[in-house]
N, C-alpha and C positions, 0 to 999 in steps of 0.2 A: 504494500500500500504506500502510495506517495505522500509526501508531506502536505500537498495541497489538494488531496482528495476531497471531492464535493464542493470545492471552491470554484467561483466563476471570476475569471480575470479578463479585464479589458486593457489592451495595450495599444497605444497610439504609435504611429510610425513604425509598425512592426513588419513591414514588407521587406526590409533589408537591415543589415548592420546590427546595432545593439538591440533594437526592438525585436528583430527576428530571433536573435539568440535568447532573449527573455521569453518570448512566446514559446519557443521550442522547449526550453528548460521547464517552464511552468507546466506545459502540457505533459511533459514526461513525468512530472511529479503529481499528475492526476487532475490538474485544473482544466476546466472547460474554458476555452479561450475565444475571445472576440479579437480578431486581427484587424486593426484599422490601419489603412494607408491609402493615400491618394495615388501612389505609384508614380509620382512626378519626379522632376529633376531636383537637384540639391538647392536650386534657387527658388523652388516652390512652383515652377511652371510645369505644365503638362500633367498627364495622368497615365496610369498603367494598371496592370493586373498583378502586381507583386503580392498583394494581400491574398489573392486567390491561390497563388503559388505556395505561400507559407501554409495556408489552410490544408492544401493537398499534402504537403510534407507531414504535417501533424497527423492527418488521418492515416496516411500510409504507415506511420509509426505506431498506430493504434490509439491515438488520442482523439479528442473531440474539439472542433473549432469551426467558426464561421467567420466570414469576412465582412468588413464594413469599409466603404470607400468615401465616406463623407469628409468634408473639410472640418477639422477641429478648430479652425479659426473663426467659425460661425457658431452661434448659440444653437442653431438647429442641428449642426453636426454633433456637438457635444451631447445634446439630448438624444440623438439617434443612437449613440453608443449604448446608453442605458437601455433604450428600447430594444436594441438588437439583443442585448444580454437577456432581457426579460422574455422576449418573444421566443428565443431559442433555448434558453437554459433555466428560465424561471426565477432568476435573481442575479445579483451582482455583489461581489465581495472585495475585489481588488481592482484598483485603477492605477495604471502606470502611464504617466504623462511623459512620453519620450519623443514625440514627433518634433522635428525641427528643420529649419532651412538656414542657408547662409547667403548673405549678400555683402561680402567684405569690401569696404572702401574706407579711406580716411575721411574724417569729417569735412575735409575740403572738397571732396568729390561725392559725398553721399547725398543722394537725392531724397526727397520726402518719401517717394515710393519705396526706396530701399529701406528706409527707417520703418515705415508702416508695415511692410510685408513681414519683416523679421519680428517686430513686436507683436504683430497679430498672431503669427503661428506659435511663437514661444509663450509669451506672457499671457496674452488674451486666450490662447489655446488652453493653457492650464486652467484659467477661469471657466471657460466654456464647458470643459469636460468635468471639472470638479464640482461645480455648483449643482447640476442635476443629481449627481451621485450623493452629495452631501444632503440634499433635500430628501432623497430616497432613504438614506440612512436614518434621518430624523423621523420622517413620517412613518416608517415601518419598524423603528427601534431595532434596526439591524446592527447588532453589536459585533465587534471583532473584525471590522473591515480594515482595509489598508489602502493608503494612497502613497505612491512613490513618485516623486517629482524629479525632474532633471535640471540641475543648474550646470555650471561650468567654471573652470578656473578663469575663463575670460571675464566672467562677471565677479568672481570672488577675489581675483588678483588684478585683472586687467590684461588686455592684449591689444597690441597695436593694430589698427585698422578694423576693429570690431566694436565700435561704439554702440551700434544698434543691438548686436548680439550680446555684448557685455551688459548693457542696460537691462535687457530682457532677462538674462540669467541671474543678475543680481536681484531683480524684482521677484523672480521665482523663489529665491531663498527667503526673502521677506514674506512672501505670500504663504509659503509652507509653514513658517513659524506661527503665523496667525491662524491658519487652518488647523494646525495641531491643537491650539488652545480651544478653538470653537467646536472641535469634534471629540475632544477628550472625554466628555461625559458619556459618549456612546461607545467608548472603547476602541475608537478608530485611531490608528496611528498614522502620522504623516511624516515621512522622512524624505530627505533630498540626497540625490546622487550627484557627485562631481566626477564624471568619467574621464578616463584617459585611454583612448582606443583608436586604432587605425580603422577608419571606415571610409566610405566614398566621399564623405564630407571633409575628413581630415587628411587623407592621403595627398590630395593636391597641394595642401599647405606645405607638406614636407617636400614634395617634388618641386615646388616653386622655390624652395631654399636650396635646390640642387641635390637633395638627398634621395637615394633610391630606396624603394620599398619592395622587398622580395618576399618569398614564401616564408622564410625563417622569421622575418619581421611580423608577418601576420600570425604566425604560430605563437610568438611570444607577446605580441601586443594587439591582437585582434579583439573584436567585440565580445568574443566568448568569455573573456576575463571579467567583463562587467556584469554579466547575467547572474552569476551565483549570489552575490550579495542582494540583488533585487529579489530573487526568488526567496532567499532566506528571510528577508524583512517581511515577506508575505505570510510566513509560517506562524504557527502558534508559539514557537520558541521566541519570537520577536515581540510578543505582546508586552506593552509597557515601554517599549523603546520608541520614542517619538521626538519630533522636532530636532533631529540630528542631521548632520551632513557627513556622508561617507564618501571618501575619495577612493576610487578603485580603478584598476587597470594594470596591464603588464605584470600580472601575478601578484600585485599588491592590494591590500585593503587597509584603509586607515580611517580615522575619525578626525574631523576638522574642528578647530576652535571657532566658537560662535562669537559675535561681537560682545566685548566686555570691557569695562573700564579697567585699565591696567594700573593707573596711579592718578591721584588728583589732589589738589590743594584747595582749601576753602578760606575765603576772606571772612573774618569775623565782623569786620566793620567796613562799610563803604563798598565801592566797586573797584575792580582791578585797574591800576594805572598802567600805562604803557611801559613805564620803567620797571614796574614789578613783573610784568609779563616778559620783559627782556631776561629776567633771571629765572622765571618759573618755567617757561616753555622748553628751554634746553634740558631741564631736569625731566620733564615729561617725555621728551624724545629719547633721552637716555634710558628711561624705564621701559619704553616701548622696544628699543633696540635690544635690551637685555632679555625681555620677554620673547622676542622673535628668535634670538640666538638659542634660548632654552628649548623653544618649540622645534627648531631645526634639529637639535640634538635628539630629542625624544621621537621626532618624526622620521628619523632615518630608517630605511628599509631593513628589517630584521628577518633572517631566515626562519621559517616555521618548522 
């Protein structure tokens, strides 16, 4: 018996890459899966039948799955995911918000359409899919559900040429923290993944830097390394683990520090003068530097 037996999982962007690996793994653990994907290009244009292909793979392996090809950037698309799960499997327990696109440009060249398209698929897409599921959880008191969202180091650290993508991914981290609070009373956990994997979205970035990507690279750094923590977070063993950010990929899995005040000073009388801040701010920066150095040390990859 698999860890996700009798669970119904909806996975967006599951026609290829990370989403496909999650769908295949969850199905192998007994989940009945709704595979959502427009089947389009990495910039969000076009359509295809990649979702149907993954469904066929799951069924061939003995699992249960259906496809959904609606756009998750629209409220109607998000609602259709829930309806597809209800119509085919009678319920919904797991939502993985994985779908994404890229339109990388520096702010000097980024058009409004480039900004809107990326924000819509990533940040708005998380809202469009999560809201109907959250309402379903509350209306039916469906406890023990799971939401797994996808952020990125581009939003958590920053990455040149990805202002639209970084803004969306940072927003998703904040969205997840709030959602975790709002769904806690129903026993629904909400966690965030910061993935590192070679996919059709990320391989061109390496190739543009003159780096070759071969079979060995895909073996050690492919999307199959991201799927396990996603599947695990959907299991009973992960009950109570919520509002966390897990960084995973290339054989590693780690937990990321959330925003927290590292050091602060308080004025007992009056407001801060600029001269006082001349002395205060360097001490704050030193405290931050020390905190980062300590995190780098504990965050080093250790063999398991």
